[in-house]
N, C-alpha and C positions, 0 to 999 in steps of 0.2 A: 225660608231661603229661596232665592231666585233659581229657577230651573236652568240647567245647563243648555237645554234645547232652546229655550226662549232667548238666552243670551246669544247663542250661536246664530239663530235666525235674525235677530235684531242687528247684529254686527254685519252679517252678510248683506242684508237689505241696505243698511247704511253705507257699506262699502260700494255697492252697486250704484246707489243714488249719488254718492259723492263723485264716483268715477264718471258716470254719465253726465252729470252736471258740469264737471270740470272740462270734459271733452266738448260739450256744447258751447261753453264759454270760449274756449281756445279756438274752436273751429266753427264759430257762428257764421262767418261769411261763406265758408264752403258749404255748410249745411243749407243755408239760405239759397245759395246758387243752385244746388241740386234740387231743392224743392221747386224753385222757380222754373228750372228746366223741365221737370216732370209736369208742371202745370201748363207750360207754354207749348209743348209738343202738340202738333195738330193730330187729332184722332177723331174718328166719327162720333158724333153725339156729345162731345164735350162743350163746356161753356165757351172756352177760347175759340173753338172751331165755329160756333154759332156767331160769335162776334166777328170772326174773320170773314165769314160768308156774307153777313149783312152788317157792315160797320154802323155803329150808332152815331158817328160823327158826320154831320153834313159838311159838304165842301162848298165854300163860296167862291165862285169863279167870276172875276171881273174881266171882261173882254174889251180891248181898245183897238179900234180899226183906224187905219191911216187913209185919209181922203187925199187923193192926188189933185191938187188945186190948179196946176198949170199944165194939164195933159195936152192942151192944144199946141204947146210949144215943144212937144216931144221930138219932132224932127230936127230941131235946132240943137246940134251937139254942144253949143256954147252955153246953153241954159241948163241949170241944174234942176232936176225934179224937186218940187216943193210939196210938202205934206203937212197936213194938220191932223192932230190926234182927236178922234171922237170917242166919247165914252166917259165913264165905264158903262157897259151893259152888264148888269148883275144877273147871274144865274146861280141857282142852287143845285148842286149835283148830288144825287142819291145813287150810290153805287151798290151793286149786288153781284155776287158770284153765282152763276147758274151752271147746270150740267156738271156738277161736281162728281168726280170719280176718284176713288182711293186706290193706290197701287202699292200694296204691301211688299211686293217683290223687290222694289227699289226705293221704298220709303219716299214716295212722291204723291202728289195729288194734282189732278188736272181739273181745269174749269174754264169757263168763258165769262168774260166780264160784260155786264150790261149797265149802262149809266143813263139816268134820266136827268135832263137839264130843264129846270123850270125858271122862266124869266120873272124877275122881281122888279116891277116898275118903280116901286117906292125908293129903292136904293140904286136906281140907275139914273145917270145923267143924260144918256142918249135914249132915243126911241127906235123901235124896230123899223120904222118907216123912214129913217134918215137916209137920204140918197148918198151913196158912196161911189166915188170914182176910183178905179184901180186898173192896173195894167191887165191886158188880156192873158190871164193865167193859162188858159187852154191852148192858145196859139203858141205861146212861149214854150210850153211843154212839147207840143207837136214838133216845133222846129228842132228842139233838142233831140227828139227821138229819130227824126228823119235822117240824121247824120249816119245812122247805122243801117238804114234801109237800102234796098236795091235801087239802082237808078230808075227802073221803070216805075216801081211803087212810089218813089220820091216824086217823079214827074206827075203821077196821078194825084198825089196829095197836094202838090203845088197848084194844080188846076182847080182842085176843090177849094183851096184857100183863096184863090182869086175870086171865088164866088161867095164863100161863107166866112172868110177870115180876114176881112179888111179892117176890122175895128182894132185900133191900137189900145184903146181903153174901153172899159165896160162900166156902165152905170147901173147899179142895182141897189135896192133898199138894204139896210144893214142886216135885216133878218135873213135875206137870201145869202149874203156873204157868210153868215154864221152857220146856224144849224138847219135852216130850211132848204138851202141849195136852190139851184135854178137850172133850167134846160137851155140849150143853145142850138142854133141850126146845125152846127158841126156834129153835135151828139146825135141829133135826129137823123142826119145823113148816115152816120156810122151804123145806126140800127138797121138800116136797109141793106147793109153789106153783110153777107154771111160770115161769121167769125172763122169758119173753117177755110174760107177762100182767102181772106186777108186778116190773119190773127192780129197783126200790128194795129189794126183799126179798132180793135175791141176796147171800149172804155170800161174801167172797173165798176163804175156806178152810172145810174141813169141821169144823175145831176152832178154839178160841181159846186163847191163851196169850201171855205176854209175849214169848217167844222162838220161838214156833211160827210157821212151819215151817222155821226156819233150819238145823236140823241135817240136812245132806245134801241140801238143796234148792237149786236154782239160781234158782227163781222169785222168791224174796223179794228178792234183791239186784238183779235186773233185768239187762237187756242193757247192757253198757258199751262205749263207743267212746272210745279215748284216742289222743293224738298219740304218734307214734314218735320225734319229734325229728329226722327225717332232713332235712326242709326248714328247720325252725326249731328249733334245739336247745333254746331256752328253753321250748318247749312240751312237752318230753319228759315223758310220764306225766301230763299235764294232761287233765282230762275234756273231751271234745269233744261227746259225746252220751250221754244216758242214757235207756234205754227208747225209743230211736229218735227222740229230740227233743233240741234244744239248750236247752230251758227245761223247768222242771217244770210239771206240770199245775196245781198250786196257785199257782204264782208265775210266770205267763207273761211278766212284765216283767223277770224276773231271769234273765240269761244264766248258763248253767252255767259254773262255774269252780272251780278248786281241784285239788289233786293227788289222784289216785286212791289214793294211799297209799305208793307206792314211790319216786317221784322228786320232786325240787324243782328250780326254776331255780337253776343254780350259776354262779359261786360265790355262796354265801349272803352276804347283805349285813347288816352289823350295823344294828340298829334297825328292820329291815323284818320285818313278820310273815309267817308262812307260812300256807297255807290248805289245807284238805282238803275234798274233796267226799265226804260221808258218806251212803250210800244209806239208812242207818238213820234219818237225819234228813231225807232228801230235799232237801238243801241244802248250801251251803258253810259251813264253820266255820273262822274264823280263830283263830290262836294267836299271841299277841304275843311279840316278842323280849324276853328278860330279861337276858342277859349271856353271859359265857363261863365255862367251867370246864375242868378237866382230868379226862378220863374214861379210866381205864386207861392213863395216860401220854400221851395225845394230846389236842389242843385240841378242844373241843366248844362249839357254840353251844347255848344253853339257851332254850327257849320255854316259857312258862307261860300257862295259861288265866287270863284276866283278867276283871274285871267288864265291861269294854268288849265282849268277845267275846260275852257273853250279854245285852247290853243291848238294849232295844227300839229301834224306829226313831227315836224322839224323842231318846234319849240317844246313839245311834250311827246316824247316817244311812246307814252301809253296810248296815244291816239293814232299812232302811225298805221296800225293795221286796218283802220276804218277807211283809208283812202288809198286804193291800189288800182293798178292797171289804168283804166280810162277815167278814173276819178279826178276831179278838178281840185287840186290843192290850192287853197287860198290863204291869205294872210290871217294871222291869229285873231280870234274873236268870233269866228263863225264855224259851224260844223255842217258838213255836207250831209243832208238827209234826203237827197233826191230819190233814193230807193223807196222811202216811205211815201213819196208823192208820185210814184209810178213813173219815174224818169224825169219829172218836171224839176228844173234846177232850183230847188228850194233849200235854203240854209237856215240853221237855227242860231240864235245869238241871245244875249241878254237884251232887254228892251232899250231902245234908242241907242243901240251899239255901246251900251255901258261896258267898260273894261275891254273893249275891242280896239284893234289898231285904228288910230285916228283917220286913216284913209277912208274908212266906210262912212263916217259922219261927214267928211268933207265932200263926198260925192253927191249929197242931197241936202236940202234945206228943211229945217223944222225939227231936227233931232236935239233933244235936251236931256242928256243922261243925268240921272239924279240917284245918288246912293240910297236915299230913304225910300224912293218909289220903285227902283229898278233892281235892287240887289236881291239875290236869292238867299234866304235865311231859313235854317232848319234848327229846331231845338228838340233834343231828345233827353229822356231820363237815362242816366248812364248805366244803372244796374239792370234795367229791363229793356232798354232800347225803345221804350214807348214814346210815341210822337206826342210832344207837348204843343208844339206850334210849327206850322210850315207856311212860308211865304215863297212859293215857287213861281218864278217869273221867266217866261220864255217868249221870244219873238220869232216869227217866221218871215223870211226875206226871199224875194224872187230875184234871181240873176237875169238881167236883160243884157244881151250882147248884140253888137252890130252883126247883121247877117247880109248875105248877098241876095236875099230873096225878099221882095215885097216890103212890108211895113217897117221892118227893123233894119233897113239898109243903112240909114244914117244915125242909128241909135248909138249912144255912148254906153260903154260897159258900166253898168250901175246895179247895185244891189238895192232893190225896191223894198222898203218895209211894208209888210202887208197887215199883220195883226199881231198883237201880243196878249198873252193871258197871264193873269195874276191869280194863282190858286192859293186860297187862304183856308187853312185847316187849324182848328184849335181843339184841344182835348175837352171833353164834356166835364161838367162839374162832378158828375158821379164817378167817372174814371179818375179824375184828379183827386177826389177824396180817398180812393183806394191807394193811389200812389203816395199821398201824404201819410197814409196809415202805415206804410211799410217801415219807415225808420222808427216809428213809435213801437211797432211790434218787435223790431229788432232790439230796441232798448229794454222793453219789458222782458224779452227773452233772456237778455244778459242778466238782468236783475234776478229773474227766476232761477237762472243757472247758478248765480252766486249764492242765493238762498238755499238752493239744493245742495251745494257743496257744504255750506255751514251745517245744514240739517243732517246730511249724511255723516259728517265728522262727529257730530253730537251723538248720533245713533251708534256709531262704532265704539265710542269711548264712554257711553252713558253707563252701562252696566259694570264694566270694569271700574269706573270711577265710583259707582255706588258700592261695590264690594270693598274697595280700598277704604272708602269712607266709613262703611259699617265696621270693618276690622279695627280701624283706628278708634271708632267710637266705643267698641266693646273693650278694647285695651284700656281706654280711659276709664270706663265704668269699673273694670276689675281693680285698677289701681285705687280708685275712689272708695271701693268697698273695703279693701284691705286697710286703708287709712281710717275708715270709719270704725271698723272692728277694733283696731288698736286704741282708738280714742275712748271706747266704752269699757276697757279693762280697768281694775282698781289701781289706784295710784299708790305706790310704795315709796316712802321717803326713807331710804336707808341711812341717810346722814342723821336723822332725828332719832330713829330707833337705836342706833348704835352709840348714841351720846351717853357719857358717864352719868349725867344727871338722871336721865330716864331710867337707866339700869339701876341706879341707887334707889329711886322711888319704887321701882318694881320689887326690889329686894326687901325694902322696909315694909311694903304692903304685905308681902308674902309672910314675913316673920310675925307681923301683928296678927295675921289671920291664924297662924299656928298657935300662938299664945292663948288666944281666946278659945281655941278649941280645947285646950287642956282645962 
C-alpha cells in the first residue's frame, strides 16, 4: 500500500509546482520586467555599472566644416554668403566616466565625462591641413557681449578692436577649427588684463575652436549627477543636476530633464517622444516617435528629429522656457544655445537647415538639405530601451548682424553655418546577441511554465488515480475469482436425474441386486 504521507507530500509539491508555473506563464512579462529592473539599476561593482562607466561601443563622429568662399564680398549687403562643405573628417570617440561618486541618500551618482577623439585618415575625405575660411567667431561674440557692458568698458574694448579685431574672416587649417584650437591677438591681450579688474575680459579657455577643448578634457562637459533608478526605476539615467544645479544658468525657469544618453524609461511607449539632455546644447532635446522597424531580426522603435523638436517657443510651447528675457527668439528651425558658447550668438539646427524655416536657407548659398544625410534617427529596443543605432546630426550656426561699430557696419543679418557633426553609434555584436537571446529565453520560459503546470497536475492526481485504479483492479480480480470457483463445482443435471426412464433403471437394478443376494 502507498503511504499516506507520501501521497500528501507528492500532492502538495505538485500543487505548488502547478501554481507557480501557471503564475509564471500568466505574468511572464511582469516577472521579466522586474528582473530587468533589478539588473539595470546602477549599483557599485555590478556588470551594468561597469558597462555604463566604460561603454564598449565606439562612437564614429564625422565632422563637416563650411568654407566661406566669397568672404571678400562680405561688406556688400546684396551678396549672399556662399559656402562649400568640406569633409567628412572621421574621428572615433572613446568615452569614459571618471570621478564616479555614489549618493545613496538620494539614489543618484555623480561623474565627469572624458572623451578621446582619434582622427581616422582612411575614412576621411578631408585632411586636417585643409584651409578653412570662417567668420571671426571671437569678434562676433565680443560685439554681442559689449551690449551689456558699461560705456567706459565698451569704449576701451572698441579701442582694442581697432587694433586687434579688424579681421572679418579667419583662415585656419581644419584641425585648428576642430579639436586643436588656436590663439588670437585678442586672447593674448586679455591675458595681460587682471580678471579681477575687468572680469568681462576673461576668456573661458586659452584657445578658440568649434570643438576645443573637448578632446581629453573633462571641463567642457561639466559635472553630471544622474538617478540610479534604485528608488524610482523610471528615473534611471535621467539627469538630476548638471554643474551642481538642477537648472541651467541661461534658463533658470527650465528644470533639467532628459536622459544622459544611456537609459530611457522602459518599457518604451509607442507615440511618446524620448528626450536627451545634451551638454553641448546646455538643454534638453526631444526626438519624436516615428514607428517600428526590424533591426537585425529584432523589433525596434524608431525616433526621428522633427520640425517640432527644433521649433521656437511660439510653435512649440515645450521650448518656450528656453528663451526668456533678453533671449533672441528666431524663426523655427534653430535653437538658441548662446549660453553654451559663453554669450556668442550660436544657434543649433539640423544640417543644411533641414526641416527649418526656408528663410535660413535663402539667406546663404550652398545649402542642400537631404533627408538621408541630415535627418536624426534613433533606434531603441522597446523592452530594455537599449540603443541599437543612433545617427545624431546637429549643426552650429553663427548669427552675424549689422552693427554700428567697425567691420560689421554694413553686414546683413545672416545665420552663418559653421560646422555639423554626424554621430554614428551602433550596438556591438556581443550586446546584440544578448538582445536577440531575450525573446528566446522568454519563449523557453513559457514552454517550461506550461510543462510545469502539466507536471504539477500529474503529481497532484497521480496517487489518487493509482488508488482508484488499484481498487478497480481488485474489484475485477474478486469478481473473476468468484466466477472461477463456480466453474470448478460438479455439474448436476436435475432434468436427467428426475427422468422416469432413469428412475426405472435404478429400480430394476436395485431389485436384481436383492434377488441375487437371496
